[in-house]
N, C-alpha and C positions, 0 to 999 in steps of 0.2 A: 360217802356211805349211801348205798342204794336204798330208796324208800321202801318200806314194807306195806303192802296193800292188804295183806291177809288172804290173797288168792292169786293163782296163776291162770293163764289163758286155758290151759288143759282142764284145771278144776272147774272153770266156768262152763266149758263145753260139757263136762260130765254132769254138772248140775242142770243145765238146760235140758239135756236128754232125760234126766230123772223126772223133771217136772212134766215134760211132754209125754213120757211113756208111763211113769208111775211104777216102773218095774226095774229092779236092779239087774236082773238076769239079762234083759233085753239091752240095757245100757252097756253091760259088760261085754256082750257079744259085738255090738257096734263099735266099741271103742277098743276091742281086742285086749280087754283087761279081765282079771278074775272078778268075781262078784264081790269077794272080800275087799279087793282094791278099790272098787267103786264105793263101797260103804265106808272105807277109811277116808277116801277123798271127801265124800260128803260130810262126814263127821268133823274132819279137820277143817273144812270150810266154815262150818257152823261155829266151831271153837274160835277160829281166827276172827270171825265177824261178831261173835258174842251174841248170836241170835239163833233161834230154831227156824230152819228154813222148810223142813218137811215134818208133817205130823205122822209118825210112825205107829200111832195107836189105832189107825184104821187101815183097812185093806181094800183097794190098793192105797199106798201112801198118798197123802194129800199135801198140796203146797199150803204153807201157812200165809198169813197176810204179809209177814216180813219177807217170806220166800217169794211171794208174787211181786213185791217191790223190787227185790234183788234180781228176779228173773228178767224184768223189763230192762234194767240197767246192764245186766250181763249180756243180754242179746245185743244191745247197742254196742258194747265193747267189742264183742266177737265180730259183728258186722263191719265195725271200723278197722279192726285188725285184718280182716279178709280183703277189704277194699285197699288198704295200705299195701298189702302184700302183692296184689294184683297190679297196682300202680307202679310199684317198685320193679316188678318184672317187666313191665311194658315201657317204663320211663326212658326217654332220650336224655341221657345226662349231659349232652352237649348244650341242651336248652335249659337255662335257669328257670325255676318255677315262677317266681314273681320278683320284679325289680322295680323300686320306686326311686325316681330321680327328681331332685329339687335343684332348680337352676335359676339364675338371675334373668330378669326379663330380656336384657340385651342379647344374651346367648340364645334364648329360644327364638328370638326374632331373626338373628343373624344366621343360625344354623339349624333351625327347627325341623324342616322336613327331612333332610338327610340324616339328622341325628335320631329322629324317630324311627327311621328306616333301619338303622344299624341295631337300635335296641329291639325293635320288633323281630328282626331276623335272628336274634340271639337268645330271646327269652320266650316262654310260654305265655306269660302275662306281664303287663307293665303298666305303670302310671307315671306321669310327669306333672310336677307342679312348679309354678314360678312365684316370684315374690322377693322379699328381702333377704339378704345374705344371712343376717344373724339368726333369723328364724330357721332357715335351712340348716344352719350349723347345729342348732339345738335338735332338729329332727334327726340328723345323722348320729349325733351322740347318744340320743335316746332310742335309736334303732327304729324310728318312724320313717326313715329314708335310708336308702342303701348307697346312694351316690349324690354328692353335691357338686355343682359347677358354679363357682362364685369367686368373689374377691377375698373370701376368708379362708386361708389355708389351715386354719386350726393348729398353728405351730405349737401351741401349748399342750397339746394332747398326743400321747403315744398310741401305738397300735393302729395308725392310719396310714394309708398309702396315698401319695400325692403325685399328680401329674401336671406339670406346667403347660398351659395352653397358650397363654397370650400375655406379653407385657406391653403396655401402651401408655403414652403420656397423657396428663391432663392438659387441657387447653382452655383458653378464655374465649367464650362465644359471645359476640356482640351483634346487635341488629345490623342488617346489610347496609343501612344508610350511615353508619357511624363513620365520621371523619375526625381524625385527631391523632394524638400520640398513642402508640400501641402498648404502652406499659399499663399495668393493672391500676396503678394509682390514678392515672388520668382518666381511665375508663370508669372507675368507681365514683369519680367526681361528677360524671354525667349520667350515670345509670344506677338504679337499685340493683343489688345482687340477688338473683333468684337462686334460693337455696334448695337442696334436696332435703326431705324430711329428716329431722334431727336423729332419729333412731337408726338411720341406715349407715352402713359402713362407709359408703362413698361420702356422705355428709360429714362424718366424723374425721375422715382423712382431709377433706377440704378445710374444716375448721381448724385443724392443727396447722395446716399450711398458712391460714390467714394469721393465726396468732404468732407463728414463727416469723412472719414478715411484718408484724405489728400493724396489721390491718383489721379494722373493727367496723365493717359496714353494718348498718341497721338491718335487723332481722324482720323485714316487712313481709317477704314472701317466701313460703316453704311449700314445695309441691312434692308429690310422692312417687313420680315416675319420670323417666327421661323424656318421654314424648311431650308431656305437659311442660316440662322445664324448657326444652328447646323450642317448642312451639310458642311459648311465652316470649322468648328472646326474639324469635322471627317476627312476632307481631309488634315488637318495639317496646314492650313492657319494661325490660331490663336487660342485664347481662348475666352470665353464669360461668361457673367453672365446671367442666364436664370432660368426658373422654370421647375419642373418635368412635369407639364402639357404640356408646350411647347415642351419638349423632347418627350413626349408621342405623341403629335400631329405630330411631324416630322417623326415618324416611325424609328428613329435612335435607334438601339439596344445597349445594354450596352457595347458589345465588340467594338463598333465604337468610343465611347468617354468615357473618365473617368469623373465622377462627384465627385466634392470635396465640403466639407462644407466650407461656408464662415467664416472667422475669427470672424466677428461680424454678428449675425443672422439678416436676412432680409426676410420679408414675404410679400405676397400679398393676397388679398381676391377677390373672384369672387362672384358677387351678381346679382340677377335678380331684375330689377327695373321696375316698371310700375306706371302709374298714379292711384291715389286712386279711388276706387269705379266705375271703368269703365269696368272691364272685369270679374266681378264675382269671381269665384273660379279658373279661368284659370291660373293666375300667380302662385298661390300656388301649383296647380297641376303640372305645368311645372317644378317648382322648386323642388318639391318632386321627380319627375321623373328623373331630372338631378342628384340629390343626389343618387338615387338608381342606376343609370347606372354608375356613377362615382365609387361607392362603388364596384360594380361587376366587372368593367373593369379596371379603372385607379388604384384604390387601390391594386387590385390583382397583376398588372404588377410591380408597385413600390415596394410593399412588397416582391416580389420575387427577383427582381433585385437590389433593393437599400433598404434593410430593415432598415438601419440606419436613413433614412429620415422619417420613419413613425411617430416618436414622434412629428414631426412638421407639419404633415398633418392632417387636420380635415375636413371631409365632413359634411356640415350642420353648424348650429349655434354653 
């Protein structure tokens, strides 16, 4: 049911002219109405609002204090309506008004500049935030963000459009000078496990893996981003379970850490998620651009330095 405000735009325009001229005949002439119609509109407006807007006991009519209050707001409403009408006539509907994108740190590092370019070319205004996946998911569901690119596909929610960008394996990262058996049990006997912060989705996935394999390393170290985690491994502090994209993000080269395959394979998927039917082709365009950039940059680096991983890496669906 449509809300009832007690007035229409035309009634506001009539009232504004009555206040400014104090003469019904002049208003009728300007609005191409009869004088009686102007009087009826003014009376109906007062009845709808429950206040007297004009003092008819004086000549010319004078605006009341309530009428002055309403006049200021009526003028703002008419100005906003005129501005909206003008913008609608001039708008380029191929460019979306404003788009807010929330994405995990590893994606902004890997595909940042080209990704920003495609968003900039398709929108009139945009903003990009990075951080933890579960926070971004909340932003999308509460309409604080329009697109998320993360490892949370929000499978429990309907009304969302999803585009697979990347599937990649988890790997065991150890200091470069590590020598010994390549199984995780042997590594954990020699090194502390450097964990991601417990609230992150990547940490939760790793913890499930550890429990499933009956591994319970002490929780001495928790760090909140991939750069810090991998840099700590490179410095010899400990080992970690991470992904190639997180390594790619950190900028740590192969000679600074060793990467070992996990005994039991574990993988994650990066998806672009948006609300259905809100952004036209933009989500698909961004997803395709992310895939193209990852193929050109990320896959080339991984295939050169860690060719044994490529069987478990897939860009796209």
